[in-house]
C-alpha positions as CSV (number, residue, x, y, z in Angstrom):
1,M,15.3,16.0,23.3
2,M,17.8,18.4,22.6
3,W,18.1,17.5,19.0
4,V,14.3,17.8,18.2
5,E,14.8,21.3,19.7
6,E,18.0,21.9,17.2
7,I,15.9,20.3,14.7
8,L,13.1,22.6,14.9
9,E,15.6,25.8,14.9
10,K,17.2,24.6,12.0
11,L,13.7,23.8,10.3
12,D,12.3,27.6,10.9
13,H,15.5,29.0,9.5
14,K,15.3,27.0,6.8
15,L,11.3,27.7,5.7
16,E,11.9,31.6,6.3
17,A,14.6,31.6,4.0
18,E,12.1,29.1,1.1
19,C,9.3,31.6,2.0
20,G,11.2,34.7,0.9
21,R,12.7,32.6,-2.4
22,M,8.5,31.2,-3.4
23,G,7.0,34.1,-3.5
24,H,3.3,33.0,-4.8
25,K,4.6,29.5,-6.0
26,I,3.1,26.2,-4.6
27,P,5.9,23.5,-4.4
28,Y,5.8,19.6,-5.2
29,I,9.6,18.1,-5.9
30,A,12.7,19.9,-5.7
31,Q,15.1,19.8,-9.0
32,D,18.8,20.4,-8.0
33,G,17.9,21.4,-5.0
34,H,15.5,23.5,-6.2
35,Y,11.8,24.1,-6.7
36,Q,11.6,25.3,-10.3
37,A,8.2,24.4,-10.9
38,D,4.8,26.3,-10.2
39,M,2.2,23.7,-9.3
40,R,-0.4,26.8,-10.0
41,D,0.9,26.7,-13.8
42,V,1.4,22.6,-14.1
43,N,-1.4,21.5,-12.0
44,L,-3.5,23.5,-10.3
45,S,-5.5,20.5,-9.2
46,W,-2.6,18.2,-8.6
47,W,-3.3,16.3,-5.0
48,T,-0.5,17.4,-3.1
49,N,-0.6,21.7,-3.6
50,G,-2.5,21.7,0.3
51,F,0.8,20.4,2.0
52,W,2.7,23.6,1.5
53,A,0.2,25.5,3.2
54,G,-0.4,23.2,6.1
55,M,3.4,23.0,6.6
56,L,3.4,26.7,7.2
57,W,0.1,26.6,9.0
58,Q,2.2,24.0,11.4
59,M,5.3,26.7,11.6
60,Y,2.8,29.8,12.1
61,H,0.8,28.2,15.5
62,A,4.9,27.0,16.7
63,T,6.8,30.4,15.9
64,G,3.6,33.1,15.5
65,K,6.3,34.6,12.5
66,D,4.0,36.4,10.0
67,C,6.1,35.1,7.2
68,Y,4.3,31.9,7.4
69,K,1.0,32.7,7.4
70,T,1.0,35.0,4.5
71,V,2.4,32.4,2.0
72,A,-0.3,29.9,3.3
73,E,-3.0,32.9,2.7
74,Y,-1.5,32.7,-0.8
75,T,-1.5,29.3,-2.0
76,E,-5.1,29.1,-0.2
77,E,-6.6,31.5,-2.3
78,A,-4.9,30.4,-5.3
79,L,-6.9,27.2,-5.0
80,D,-9.9,28.8,-5.7
81,G,-9.2,28.3,-9.1
82,A,-9.6,24.6,-8.7
83,L,-12.4,24.7,-7.0
84,E,-13.8,26.7,-9.8
85,N,-12.4,24.2,-12.4
86,F,-13.9,21.2,-10.0
87,E,-13.5,18.4,-12.9
88,G,-9.8,18.0,-12.4
89,L,-10.5,17.4,-8.8
90,H,-10.6,13.5,-7.3
91,H,-10.3,12.1,-3.7
92,D,-7.5,13.8,-2.6
93,V,-9.5,17.1,-1.9
94,G,-8.8,16.3,2.0
95,F,-5.4,16.5,1.2
96,M,-5.5,19.8,-0.2
97,W,-8.2,21.8,1.4
98,M,-7.5,20.2,5.1
99,L,-4.2,21.3,5.0
100,S,-4.9,24.6,3.8
101,A,-8.8,25.9,4.4
102,A,-9.4,23.8,7.2
103,A,-5.7,24.7,8.8
104,D,-6.6,28.2,8.2
105,Y,-10.0,28.6,9.7
106,G,-9.0,26.7,12.7
107,Q,-5.9,29.0,13.3
108,T,-7.5,32.5,12.7
109,G,-11.2,32.0,12.4
110,N,-11.0,33.1,8.4
111,P,-15.3,32.4,7.3
112,A,-13.6,32.0,3.5
113,A,-11.1,29.5,5.0
114,R,-14.6,27.8,6.4
115,R,-16.2,28.0,3.2
116,R,-13.8,26.5,0.8
117,A,-13.2,23.6,3.1
118,L,-16.7,22.9,3.3
119,H,-17.1,23.5,-0.5
120,A,-14.2,21.0,-0.5
121,A,-15.6,18.5,1.9
122,T,-19.1,18.8,-0.4
123,L,-17.0,17.2,-3.5
124,L,-15.6,14.7,-1.5
125,A,-19.1,13.3,-0.4
126,G,-20.4,13.6,-4.0
127,R,-18.0,11.1,-4.8
128,Y,-19.1,8.4,-3.0
129,N,-21.0,5.5,-3.8
130,P,-24.1,4.6,-1.5
131,D,-24.9,1.1,-2.8
132,A,-21.0,-0.3,-2.9
133,Q,-20.2,2.3,0.1
134,F,-16.9,3.7,-1.0
135,I,-15.5,6.9,-2.0
136,R,-14.2,6.4,-5.8
137,A,-10.8,7.4,-6.4
138,W,-9.4,9.4,-9.6
139,N,-11.5,10.2,-12.6
140,Q,-12.4,9.0,-16.2
141,D,-13.4,5.1,-16.0
142,K,-12.3,4.1,-12.3
143,T,-16.0,3.9,-11.5
144,G,-15.1,1.0,-9.2
145,W,-11.3,2.0,-7.8
146,M,-10.5,2.9,-4.1
147,I,-7.2,3.1,-2.8
148,I,-5.5,3.4,1.3
149,D,-4.6,7.0,0.4
150,C,-8.1,7.7,1.1
151,M,-8.2,7.1,4.6
152,M,-6.3,10.2,4.9
153,N,-9.0,12.6,3.2
154,L,-12.0,11.4,5.5
155,S,-10.7,14.1,7.8
156,L,-12.2,16.6,5.7
157,L,-15.8,15.0,6.1
158,F,-15.4,14.6,9.9
159,W,-14.6,18.1,10.1
160,A,-17.3,19.1,8.2
161,A,-19.6,17.1,10.3
162,R,-18.8,18.8,13.3
163,E,-18.9,22.2,11.1
164,T,-22.5,21.5,10.4
165,G,-23.7,19.0,12.5
166,D,-24.6,16.9,9.5
167,V,-24.0,13.4,9.9
168,R,-23.8,12.8,6.5
169,F,-20.7,13.5,6.4
170,S,-19.4,11.6,9.3
171,K,-21.4,8.6,7.9
172,I,-20.2,8.3,4.4
173,A,-16.0,8.6,6.0
174,C,-17.2,5.7,8.6
175,H,-18.9,3.8,5.4
176,H,-15.8,4.1,3.5
177,A,-13.5,3.1,6.3
178,D,-15.1,-0.1,6.6
179,T,-14.8,-0.8,3.0
180,A,-11.4,-0.3,3.5
181,A,-11.4,-2.2,6.1
182,R,-12.7,-5.2,4.1
183,V,-10.9,-4.8,0.9
184,L,-7.5,-3.2,1.6
185,M,-6.2,-4.5,5.1
186,R,-4.6,-8.1,5.3
187,E,-4.4,-10.4,8.0
188,D,-1.2,-9.8,8.8
189,G,-1.5,-5.9,9.3
190,S,-0.2,-4.7,5.5
191,C,-2.7,-3.1,3.5
192,N,-3.5,-3.4,-0.7
193,H,-2.9,0.3,-2.0
194,I,-5.8,-0.2,-5.2
195,A,-9.4,-2.3,-4.7
196,V,-11.9,-2.7,-7.6
197,L,-15.3,-2.9,-6.8
198,N,-18.1,-3.7,-8.4
199,P,-19.6,-0.4,-8.3
200,E,-23.4,-1.9,-7.8
201,N,-22.4,-4.1,-4.8
202,G,-19.0,-3.9,-4.4
203,E,-17.8,-7.1,-4.8
204,L,-14.3,-6.9,-4.9
205,L,-13.1,-7.6,-8.2
206,E,-9.2,-7.7,-8.0
207,T,-6.3,-5.7,-6.4
208,P,-3.6,-4.2,-9.0
209,A,-0.2,-3.3,-8.0
210,G,-1.0,0.4,-8.0
211,Q,2.6,2.6,-7.0
212,G,4.1,-0.5,-5.1
213,Y,6.4,-3.3,-6.8
214,A,3.6,-5.8,-7.7
215,P,0.2,-7.1,-6.6
216,G,0.8,-8.7,-3.5
217,S,3.7,-6.6,-2.6
218,S,3.8,-4.5,0.3
219,W,3.6,-0.2,-0.7
220,S,5.5,1.3,2.1
221,R,3.2,4.7,1.6
222,G,0.1,2.9,1.5
223,Q,1.2,1.3,4.8
224,A,1.8,4.7,6.7
225,W,-1.7,6.1,5.1
226,A,-3.2,3.3,6.7
227,V,-1.0,3.4,10.1
228,Y,-2.3,6.8,10.5
229,G,-5.9,7.1,8.5
230,F,-7.2,4.5,10.6
231,A,-6.1,6.2,14.0
232,L,-7.4,9.3,12.5
233,A,-10.8,7.6,11.6
234,F,-10.9,6.2,15.5
235,R,-10.2,9.4,16.9
236,N,-12.7,11.2,15.1
237,S,-15.3,8.4,15.4
238,G,-14.7,6.4,18.7
239,N,-15.0,3.5,16.7
240,A,-12.6,1.0,18.4
241,R,-12.1,-1.1,15.5
242,Y,-10.5,1.3,13.4
243,L,-7.5,1.5,16.6
244,D,-6.5,-1.8,16.4
245,I,-6.6,-1.8,12.6
246,A,-4.1,1.2,13.0
247,K,-2.2,-1.1,15.9
248,R,-1.8,-4.2,13.1
249,A,-0.4,-1.7,10.1
250,A,1.5,0.1,12.3
251,H,3.2,-3.5,13.9
252,Y,4.0,-4.2,10.5
253,F,5.4,-0.9,9.6
254,I,7.6,-1.5,13.0
255,A,8.6,-4.7,12.2
256,N,10.2,-4.0,8.8
257,V,11.7,-0.6,9.1
258,G,13.1,-2.3,11.8
259,M,15.5,-4.3,9.6
260,T,16.7,-1.0,7.9
261,G,17.7,1.6,10.2
262,F,14.1,2.8,10.8
263,V,13.9,4.1,7.2
264,S,11.5,2.8,5.5
265,L,12.0,0.8,1.6
266,V,9.5,1.8,-1.1
267,D,8.2,-1.6,-1.2
268,F,8.6,-4.0,2.0
269,R,7.9,-7.1,-0.3
270,A,10.5,-6.0,-3.6
271,P,13.3,-7.4,-4.4
272,K,16.5,-6.4,-2.2
273,E,17.7,-5.2,-4.8
274,P,18.0,-2.4,-6.2
275,V,17.4,-0.7,-2.6
276,Q,15.0,2.1,-2.8
277,W,14.2,4.5,0.1
278,D,11.1,6.2,0.6
279,T,11.2,8.7,3.8
280,T,8.1,10.1,3.0
281,A,6.6,6.9,3.6
282,T,8.7,7.0,6.9
283,A,7.8,10.1,8.0
284,C,4.0,10.1,7.2
285,A,4.1,6.8,9.4
286,A,5.9,8.4,12.3
287,C,3.1,11.0,12.5
288,G,0.8,7.5,12.8
289,L,2.9,5.9,15.4
290,L,2.5,9.3,17.5
291,E,-1.4,9.6,17.0
292,I,-1.9,6.0,17.9
293,A,0.3,7.0,21.1
294,G,-2.0,9.5,22.3
295,L,-5.0,7.3,22.0
296,V,-3.3,4.7,24.3
297,E,-3.0,4.0,27.6
298,E,0.4,3.2,28.9
299,P,2.4,0.7,28.7
300,E,1.1,0.5,25.0
301,Q,1.7,4.7,24.8
302,E,5.3,3.9,25.6
303,L,5.6,1.3,22.7
304,Y,4.5,4.2,20.0
305,A,6.1,6.8,21.1
306,F,9.2,5.0,21.0
307,Y,9.4,4.3,17.7
308,G,7.8,7.3,16.2
309,E,10.7,9.1,17.8
310,Q,12.9,6.6,16.9
311,I,11.9,6.9,13.3
312,L,12.2,10.6,12.9
313,H,15.6,10.7,14.5
314,A,16.8,8.7,11.8
315,L,15.2,10.6,9.3
316,A,17.0,13.6,11.1
317,K,20.5,11.7,11.4
318,Y,20.7,10.5,8.0
319,H,18.2,12.1,5.0
320,L,18.0,15.9,5.6
321,D,18.6,19.2,4.2
322,L,18.6,21.8,6.4
323,E,21.1,24.1,4.0
324,P,18.5,27.3,3.7
325,E,20.1,27.9,0.4
326,R,18.9,24.7,-1.1
327,D,15.2,23.9,-1.3
328,G,13.3,20.7,0.1
329,I,14.2,19.3,3.3
330,L,13.7,15.3,3.5
331,Q,15.5,13.8,1.1
332,N,15.3,9.9,-0.3
333,G,11.2,10.4,-1.0
334,T,10.0,8.0,-4.0
335,A,6.8,8.7,-5.2
336,A,6.0,5.1,-7.0
337,Y,8.6,2.0,-7.0
338,H,8.6,2.2,-10.9
339,R,8.4,5.8,-11.9
340,E,12.0,6.5,-12.4
341,E,11.9,10.3,-12.9
342,D,10.1,10.3,-8.9
343,T,12.6,8.1,-7.0
344,Q,14.7,9.3,-4.4
345,V,14.0,12.8,-4.6
346,R,12.3,16.0,-2.2
347,I,8.6,15.8,-2.2
348,I,6.9,18.4,-0.6
349,Y,4.7,15.7,1.3
350,G,7.5,14.4,3.3
351,D,8.6,17.4,4.4
352,Y,5.4,18.0,5.9
353,F,5.1,14.8,7.6
354,F,8.4,15.3,8.9
355,T,7.8,18.8,10.5
356,E,4.5,17.9,12.1
357,G,6.5,14.9,13.2
358,I,9.2,17.0,15.0
359,L,6.5,19.4,16.1
360,R,4.4,16.5,17.8
361,L,7.6,15.8,19.7
362,L,7.4,18.8,21.3
363,N,3.8,18.8,21.7
364,Q,3.7,22.0,19.4
365,Q,2.1,21.0,16.5
366,I,-2.0,21.7,15.9
367,T,-4.4,19.2,14.9
368,I,-5.1,19.7,11.3
369,W,-6.6,15.9,10.4
């Protein structure tokens, strides 16, 4: 895979340049080719604030360059303020500290990083509703809300269970996954973004649109969370039902991107016009497909590996900016269908998943999740 090796070389060159420019900044969305905002100042508790560190830990593992380790450590230490002022945190602490502190601990054995990740896991477990058996999303008045995104955060709970020997963490993760399978997944393999439950008994009340086009539509990044999240739930728990769900979600994703050159639209059930891409969903799903490939035997393995590579190749061919003087790698990411300011932009989690995917193809990734 010569093209993959060439991409990694260019990624390394670009990310090294970004590290030199960024200093202690935590990036989110590049504007006019530059990371102008520092999320430490904008919102230290923002859910994406671990992706920069996660990408750098991946690159440190692949290259051994100290610049990646140093900048990743800056981000991790800065996030201590979010732990101290925990009221701003919600269900996405897995994204924040799995990719920063747990990744650090896995690479260096840093005991402070382990404590941070366990602190975050305890906060996540504290959001669990034992009667309705789910981890609540967001804060304020959303006591019955759960979202498909949280499937990715469950890895932090599985990690904490292994680290501490306390099965409470893994039990909570499995209960949430079971509820997600019941109320978020559909028979055709597609998924809802949000489910609103009766917090007293878990009865499903409604499934609002969320970041997709409309209720009942198919938000592609939510679909990617389902592909990758249920695959990870299987790897961490051994429950074969989760792998079956991940496969159905993957088949639905593959069928839809097969109609659009292996790059996903923001919503698979939105009107044909305007055309809106979300490369972040594409990159995340590719990682999920490669994860599934590592969990199954031939000939299934070849199927998922083939489509994972095809999707990453399409992103590399049509949606990359690898110029070292500009910030942001993956172009045409979209945070939400109806949020114009976050449409067709460069978003840090797209860069993370693309980088992870490229390293997966070369078998040089670290298993963070």
